[in-house]
FIVOVO-788198 format. One record per atom (N, C-alpha, C): x, y, z. Coordinates in steps of 0.05 Angstrom, whole numbers, plus 5000, padded with zeros to 4 digits. Layout:
BEGIN
XYZ...
This chain:
BEGIN
897983814739896883794713893683884716892383754734889583824737889084084746890884194763890784474772890884674749892384604728892684764704890084704687889084484683886884434666884284514676883884514703881284584715879984824708881785034706880485304697879685294668881085134653880385094623877784964621877384754639874884614638872684784647872984944668870885124674870085334651871885434638871485604615869785464593870785214590869485064565866684974574865984934599863584874609861585074608862385334615860385554619859885664587861585624571860985764543858585644527858085394531855485304518852785434529853285534552850785694566850385954547852286044532851986274516849686234496849585994486847685904465845085894479844885794504842385764517840786054523842886234532841886494538840786624512842686604490841686714466838986614456838486344459835786224452833786354468834386394494832386514511831586794499833586934491833087214481831587204455832387004437830787014413828086914417827386774438824686694446822886924452824387154459822887414463822287584440823487514418823087654394820287604381819487804365817087724348817087464330815287314328815687054312818286904322818686814347821086714358821886444342820086284336820786034320822186084294821786314281823286374259826286434263826486614284829186684291831086484304829586334319830986094332832085874311830185814292830985654271833185784252832786044246834586164228837586194242837586254267839886264280841585974283839885794288841385524288842385434260841085494239841985454212844385624206844285884213846686054206848885994222848685924246850785854263852285584255850585404244851685144235853485194212852785344192854585424170856885594178856485774199858785914206860985754223860285544236862085384249863385214229862185114207863484954190865985144176865085394169867085574157869085674175868585684200870585764222872485544232871985294220873685074230876585124227877785284206880585334207881685474231879985604247880985774270880585634297879385394294878785264321881285164335883385114322885484984334888085184336887385454337889485664339890685644364889385604386890585604413892785394417892585144409894584964414896984994394896185114370898385154349900085384360898885584373900585814382902085734406901085574424902285454448904685294438904385134416906484954408908785104394908285294377910285414360911485664371910085814387911286084393912986064420915586004412917385954433919586194440919686374420921086614424919586854409920787074412919587314398919587294367921487164357921487134328919386924318919086714331916986514325914186624332914286764354911486894361910387064341912187264330911587454309910687304285912087114276911286944252908786794255908286694279905686544285903386734286903786984296901787174299900887274271902987324254902187424226900787204213901686954217900286724203897286724210896486724237893986694245892286934236893487184235891887434224891187374198893087284182892387224153890587014150890486804167888386604166885586704173885586864193882987014202881787174179883587344165882787514144881587324120882787114116881986904096879286814102878786754128876186644135874086864133874787104143872687324140872187384111874087364090873487404065871887184054872086954060870786714051867686744057867386824086864486854096863187104078864887314072863587544061863187454029864687304017864087213989861687023990861386864009859086694011856486834018856687064030854387234036853587384010855587513999855087693975854187563949855687323946855087163922852287013921851087013943848686883945849086553951851486473958851986193963850586133989850386304009848886214034846086184027844886344010841986284005841786003992843685923973843585693960843685453977845785473997846285274017843785214036842785444044840585444064837985324051837385414027835185324013835185024002837484973990837584723976838584493994840684524013841784354027840384294055839384554068838384554095835384544093834184604070831384594067829884834081831485064083830085304096828885474073826385554079824985744061823485974073822386144059820586374068822286564088820986654108821986844126824386764141824386484147826686354159829186384144828786334118831086364099832186644099830686854099831287144096832687204122831687114146832887154172835587034174835986784163838486624165840686754150840086874126841787024109842887274124840887404133841787664150843687584177842787424187844287324214846887234205847387084182849986984175851587234166850487434154851987674145852987824168851387834190852287944217854687784227854687524224856587324232859487374221859487514198861987574180864187694203863187834223865187944242866287774262864787544263865387374286868387264289869787194265872587094265874387304279873987544276875787744288875587714317873287704331873287684359873987404370873487204352874286924361877586924362879087034338881687044342882987194364881687414366882887574392882587444418880387294420880087144446881786914446882186714424883686504426886686524429887486764414890386824413891286914439889487084452890287154480890286954500888486754498888386524512890886334510891786314483893986164478896486264493896686544493899386664505898986614536896486644547896386594575896986294581896086104565896785824567899785794566901085924546904085894542905385964567904686164583905886244607904586144633903185914628901585794651899885974668898386144655896586324671893586254664893186004662890585884655888285974674889286044701887186144721885586354713886686514694885686784687883286754668883286534650881586504629878586484638877786314659874886304664873686574671875086774678873887024689872687164663874087174641873087294616870787124605870986884610868586714599866086764617866486784641864086824661862987094656864687314651863887584644862387574618863187434600861787404573858887324577858487114595855986994599854287204615855387344635854087574648852887774630854587854612853788064596851587984575851687734565849587634548846987634565847087514590844687504606843387774610844987984613844088254615842488364591843888284568842588364543839988254539840087974544837387814540835287914558835887994584833888064605832688344593834388524580833288774571832988794540832488544530832288554501829688684489827788744506825288884499826189184491828189264505829189564499830789584472831389354461833289344438831689274412828989274414827189184391827189394370828289634373828489814352830489724330832189514338833889414318832389164305832589154277831288914263831988664275829988474282830488224296832688054287832888004261835287844250837887954256838088214252840588354259841288334290839088384305839688354334840388074345839387864330839887594336842787534331844087644310846787614304848687774320847888014326849288204342849988114371847987944383848287864410850787684414850987504393853487324394855987484386855887674368858087834358859087984385857188104398857988274422859088104444857987864445859087674467861887614462862487534435865387434433867287674432866487914425868388124426868688214456866888224471866988244500868988064514868887814506870787614516873587664507873687754481876487764467877688024480876388244485877388484496878288434527876588304540877388194568879788044569879887864549882287684547884587844543884488034526886788204519887788364545885788484557886488634583887688434602886788184606887687994624890587934617891087894592893887834580895788054587894888304581896888544589897188544617895088494635895488554664897188314676896788084667898487844681900987794670901487854643904187804631905588064628904188294626905388564622906788594594909188474593911188514571911488234557910388184534910587924521913387914515914888094501917688054495919388004519918988124540920488064565919787794575917287714575916687444583917987224567917987264541919687064523922587094529923687314536926487354539927187204567925587224585926387104613925686784614924186704593923486444593925386244585925986044598927985844591926685624573927185634547926085444528927285174533925684964530926584664535928284594510929184334514931284254492929484244466927084114468925784074443925084344429924584554444923884804432926584934422928884894433931285024423931984894398931584634393932084514368930484624347927684684352926084754330925285034327926585224343926085484339927085584312929385504302930685594277928985484254927385294258925785174234923285314231922385504248919785644246919785844224918285794203917885984180914985954171914186134154911686144145910785874133912585754117911985504104911885294123913785294147913685094167910985124182909985354188907485394203905185294190905185344163902985234143902984944144905284804143905684534142904784394167905284544191904684464218901384474221900284684211897384754220895484634195896184614171894484494151892984254160894784054172893083814180891183864203891584064220889684124240887184254229887384414205885084514194883384254183884884054171883283834162881883694186883283654207882383514229879983684242879983924240877884094254875184074234875884094207873784104188872083824188873683624188872483344187870983304214871883394235870383374261867983494259867683714247865383894244863183754226863883544211861983404193860583194209861583114232860282854245857382894249856583094263853683114273851983174247852783334229851083364204850583104193852882914191852182674177850182484195850482494219848582334236845582464232845482704232842582834228841582754203843082744183842082684156841182384155842582214171841781954174838981904189838882054212836482034228834182134212834582324196832182444179831082234161832682004155831781824138830481564153830581584178829581344196826781324196825681134208822781054207820981284223822181364246820881594259822881834264823481984245825382184243825382394267822882494273822582684293823582594322822582334329823382204353826382144354827382044330830281974329832182204334831582414319832982674320832982804348830582804361829982914387831582754406831382484409832682334428835682344425836882324399839682374396840682624404839182854394840383134402840583144431838483064445838583094473840882934486841082704479843182534488845982644482846282724458848882854448849383114466847183244472847583494486848683454512847583234527848783124553851483034550852082864532854782784528856783014523855483234507857483484498858483624525856683624545857583754571860083624581860483394577862983214585865483224565864383264540866383264517867583524513865883734513866784014505869484074521869484044549872084134563874583994552874083734543876183584537877783664511876483834496877783944472880184134480880284214504882384354518884684194528884383944532886083764548888783724533888983784506891483754493893583934503892584184516894184384526896084274548894984044563896583934585899283814576899183624556901783504546903483704531901883884519903584094503905484254523904684304547906284454564907784254584906984014591908383864612909583624603908883524580910083254571912883284562914683094569917083084560917982794558918282704531918682424526921182324540923082484545925482394557925582424590923482484600923082514627921082324639921982084651919981874657917981974676918682164696916782254713914282424698915482594679913482734663911482534648912482344635910882134622908882004639909881924662907981774683905781984692906282224697904782424708902582474686903482494659901382544638899482324637900382064636898781834633896981804655897881864679896181844703893982044702894682314694892582484691890482434672891482324649889582254626887682024636888681834647886881594656884981684677886281844698884281934719882082124709882582304691880382484683878582324666879482154644877682024629875881814642877181684661875681454675873481604693874081824704872381974722869882084707870382194686868082344668866482104656867981904647866181664635864481534658865781524683864081384703861781544712861981844712859782004720857681984698858281994670856281984652854981694652856381484654855181224657853181194682854081324705852281344729849781484724849881704710847581854702845481684685846681534665845081374649843681134660844881044684844280794696842480844723842181074731840881124757838181314751836781344771834281514771835081824764837681884771838482164766838182234737838582044718838282094689835482164683833482004693830782054688830082324701831082374723830282644736831282874718833682854706834683074691832983084668832282874654830782894629827782964631826682824652823682854653822883114670824383184689823583414707825083644699827583644694829283894688828683984658829183784640828983854611825983824603824483664619821483634615820883514585822083274582821283134558819782894566818282794545816482554548818082294558816782134576818181904589819281744565817581654546818581524522821181604511821181854504823481974492825781974513825282004539827382004560828881714562827081494560828281244561830081194537829081274513830781234490833381394491833081654502835281834505837381714525836481594547838481474564839981224555838381054539839880844524842280954507841781174493843681294474846281394493845281544515847581624533849281414544847881194551849380944560851280864540850480844515852180764493854380934489853981204495856281394488857681474514857181334535858681404561861981374561862881174542865681134539866781384524865381534511866581744496868381934511867782024535869582214548872482074555872481814560874781684563876581684535874981594514876481614487877481874481875982084486876682364478878982444493879082394520881482454538883982354528883882074521886381934509887082064481885282114466885582244438886982504440885682664458886882964462889582964472890182764492892782744503894782664481894082474463895782394440896282614421893882784416894283004400896183224409896083294436897883464448900583374445901383124448903983024447904983044420903282974399903982994371904483274363903083464373903583734365906083854381906683754403909383814417911483714403911183474390913283354374913283444344911683624338911483734311910783514290908783334300908083134281904983154273904083374269901083424263900083304236902083234218901283124192899382874196900382714217898982474219896182504232895782724243893082774256890582784236891382914213889382924191888582654180890782444179890282194172888682054190888882064215887181924236884482034235884082284229881582394228879782294203881182264184879982174155879281894160880681754174879981444183877281454197877281624218874781654236872481724218872481914202870181984185869481794166871681624157871081414136869581194150870481114171869080904188866280984194865781204203863081324210861381314184862481414160860881414137860181144130861880964131861080674123859180544143859380624169857480534187854680644181854780914176852081044173850880934147852380894126851380784102849880524107851280374125849980084132847480134145847580324164845080364180842880444163843180624143841180724123840080484108841880294100841080054084839579874101840479814124839179584143836679714154836479974160834080094176833679954200835579974221834979854246832779964263831779844281829279924296830080194312832380204324833280424336835580564323834880744302836980864288838781054304837581204320839181394339841281234354840481004367842380864382844580714363843980664341845780564322847980784316846981024310848681214304850881274326849881274351851781314374853881094375852980864371855080634368856980664347855980774324857580844298859681054307858981264323860781444329862981334350862081164369863881044388865880894373865080704356866880534341868880694324868080894311869581064291871781224311871081324333872981474350874981254366873981034370875780834382877780734361876980704337878980624315880980834313880281114314881981314311883981324332883381254356885081254380887281024376886280804368888180564362890080614343889580794322891180854301893081044310892281264327893981474337895981324357895381134373896780974391899080834373898480724352900480574336902480774325901480994314903181194303904781334327903681344349905081474375907581314380907081034381909380864388911480864369911280934345913180924325914681194323913481414326914881684320915381834347914481764369914881914392916181764414918281604404919981454424922081644436922581584462924681744475927381694466928981914467931581904459933381744477934981584466936881414483939281604492939881604518941981784528944281594531946381674517948981514519950981674536952781534548954981644565957581564555959481744560962481654552963581494576966081444572967381264596967581414622967481674620967381814648964481834659962481764642959681774655958482014648959682164628958382424620956682384599954182494596952482464574953482594550953182434529954182544501951982734489
């Protein structure tokens, strides 16, 4: 299981470096603070509107079990992508983006103009994202995960080359250039993923034809239809959208704290460190999707052992960083922040050190629920998560604790823990193994 997951973890870890390289490139543009701020604002809205596409990979892995279901799933995700592109275009043309940026995000002047232009360029992003994620899903379906990190690494390399030579590209308007760097990056990775898929699998119809579907898949192939795919995926859209609301809620709370600048800075740095451990775990649901079988005791034990080992290891590393001089070295020497903020940041990291373990368990349950075609309950658990977080944040705003950033991290931990408890209760009721009965001759019925 870890051999399968390790390449996915590498790919997930290197991708955040794209943003770091892009920020380095934006810092070389005229008036860099305008374009860095505008890029951050535009990308935050884009990610919110892109949330329906974030779980395409596990959905394709779960539902595409033969050529018939593969074709239906492919058509569904293409329609979904077109819908997202049209939504982003309407938001751009109608002036909705201007209204959101100015009234909800407080952006004005040249930064507002740049953010609107960058978002307009981002309208192309869903196409490249779907190409990349759909190809990755097919590679995962046929257990070719070792191929995926190469396209991600080459994406980083291409972006680094563009950033290094950005002075030669200044004939392009800066706001358009800022958006094109990300667009070019995702299309490069998408095209490379397509080439890798063709090279490693060669014939997808032939691969499906030679593949032996397991019992669960054989039982559900006939049920796959456009309506069934929508019923399967719509809770995942809700899950993804609600998950995207978490950090904006926290930032809105920190902005109302006694020292908003310090609170936002310390929490953002702490969350950035935690995200290095949490981001790869978003791919962990692929492990039970491919390897878990509730009727195979060895498969169940192996999945549980992998989940506990990975979650405990990552949480242990994060806790170790927060408790030792290594944490201070990373924050004060490498990131170069003030010692006072570093101390506050380490306390927040320590409070959130349990999150990798919680996330590993949650993603494992998510993968099993998707394999059992029980995605409807996932939306309910995520609603509970955001409801508890909202109540906790409202309490924080009313009480005004001395350390608002630390309180917000505790609120996130509690909300995610409650979500996992609910998932576990649901899992026990709907994912029970089938009882195998035998006749008098000892033959399974």
